[in-house]
C-alpha positions, -999 to 999 in steps of 0.1 A, spaced: -402 180 89 -403 160 56 -398 123 58 -397 95 32 -407 60 42 -398 34 16 -411 -2 24 -430 -26 3 -449 -41 32 -480 -20 39 -484 -33 75 -449 -24 83 -452 10 66 -481 16 90 -459 6 120 -431 29 108 -456 58 106 -465 52 142 -428 55 152 -423 86 130 -455 103 143 -443 96 179 -414 119 174 -428 142 148 -467 144 150 -470 169 122 -444 155 99 -450 156 61 -445 119 52 -441 105 17 -448 67 14 -435 46 -14 -437 8 -19 -410 4 -46 -380 21 -62 -392 17 -97 -396 47 -121 -428 65 -112 -429 52 -76 -434 87 -64 -463 94 -86 -466 131 -93 -443 140 -65 -408 151 -76 -384 137 -50 -356 158 -65 -375 189 -55 -378 178 -18 -351 181 8 -360 151 30 -350 155 67 -350 117 71 -353 87 48 -365 54 64 -357 25 40 -362 -12 38 -331 -28 23 -350 -53 1 -371 -31 -22 -385 -39 -56 -372 -17 -85 -336 -16 -74 -323 -34 -105 -285 -40 -104 -279 -12 -79 -285 -10 -42 -315 8 -27 -296 38 -14 -278 44 -47 -312 39 -65 -328 66 -43 -299 89 -51 -304 84 -88 -341 93 -83 -330 126 -68 -337 117 -31 -315 134 -6 -313 132 31 -299 110 59 -309 73 55 -319 49 83 -322 13 70 -349 -6 89 -347 -42 76 -355 -78 85 -322 -89 70 -294 -86 96 -266 -105 80 -232 -88 85 -226 -86 48 -259 -68 42 -252 -44 71 -217 -36 58 -231 -30 23 -257 -6 37 -231 13 57 -207 15 28 -235 29 6 -241 57 31 -267 45 56 -265 64 89 -283 36 108 -291 -1 104 -320 -12 126 -338 -45 127 -375 -46 120 -378 -62 154 -366 -30 171 -392 -20 198 -412 11 190 -398 29 221 -363 23 207 -370 29 170 -385 63 174 -356 80 192 -331 61 170 -347 77 139 -345 111 157 -308 106 162 -303 100 124 -325 130 115 -302 151 137 -271 140 120 -261 110 142 -255 74 136 -271 43 152 -260 7 152 -273 -17 178 -246 -34 199 -257 -69 186 -251 -59 150 -219 -41 158 -205 -71 175 -215 -94 146 -196 -71 123 -166 -75 146 -170 -113 146 -179 -114 183 -208 -130 201 -234 -105 213 -252 -107 246 -275 -137 248 -310 -137 264 -309 -149 300 -323 -184 305 -345 -194 334 -314 -208 351 -295 -176 346 -323 -155 361 -326 -179 391 -289 -178 397 -283 -215 390 -254 -227 413 -238 -247 385 -238 -218 362 -223 -195 389 -196 -220 398 -185 -224 363 -186 -186 355 -153 -173 341 -146 -137 332 -123 -124 305 -95 -101 315 -115 -71 304 -146 -82 323 -125 -86 354 -112 -50 349 -148 -37 345 -160 -58 375 -132 -45 397 -143 -9 391 -180 -19 392 -175 -34 427 -161 -1 440 -194 16 431 -181 34 400 -207 44 374 -206 31 338 -194 66 327 -166 65 353 -156 30 343 -155 40 306 -132 69 314 -109 48 335 -106 21 310 -108 43 279 -139 25 266 -171 37 251 -199 37 277 -220 14 256 -191 -11 257 -190 -9 295 -228 -16 296 -222 -47 273 -195 -60 296 -217 -54 326 -246 -74 311 -222 -102 303 -208 -103 338 -243 -104 353 -253 -132 330 -222 -152 338 -227 -148 375 -264 -153 374 -268 -119 391 -297 -95 389 -277 -63 397 -243 -50 408 -247 -58 445 -258 -93 437 -229 -98 413 -204 -88 440 -220 -111 465 -220 -140 441 -183 -134 431 -174 -134 468 -194 -165 475 -178 -185 447 -143 -172 453 -142 -160 417 -114 -135 425 -97 -156 452 -102 -132 479 -121 -104 463 -123 -83 431 -90 -70 417 
């Protein structure tokens, strides 16, 4: 397993190495801190078939190009996972258009980052739901406040669900799994999970049973779920 890690922050390169070693303990890793000519030293990147490239989007030595195109001109080949501190939709879109198979925030927990990199190395793509929703111009799930977690009565009374959330909740209340709900509504399972989290947050609920109970108590569906 040959992996290239390109990041100009030494501390974060060390953190990336931990994630990489978690999945591939014996991986052959090449580290670079810029994309300038000679960044690889005596190593010829054109002579290496990298199984994975982990790349920070803002790298020195890019010039008028973008980091992925710059890597390609240096002879680097392999699937690219961008791990960046910049999460603006315009930057994400540019990275995806340039060929990135994943765009992951630098705040991604180690336990999530490691398997995400494995998905990319195996030919898949990864895009966190928050970033995907920002590209679609929608609001992502927000962290629960203390009032949400405690089931604040005012929050519960004012809870209102979208039509799609009502559809998801109606099936959720029957005991259907996320996979079954996704099949019934022709949605991706990750989308069902997103709607479920939104429902819980709006109702101030901790789980499915709690959500059904709160909906019944507040008369949210005027007699029960649809």
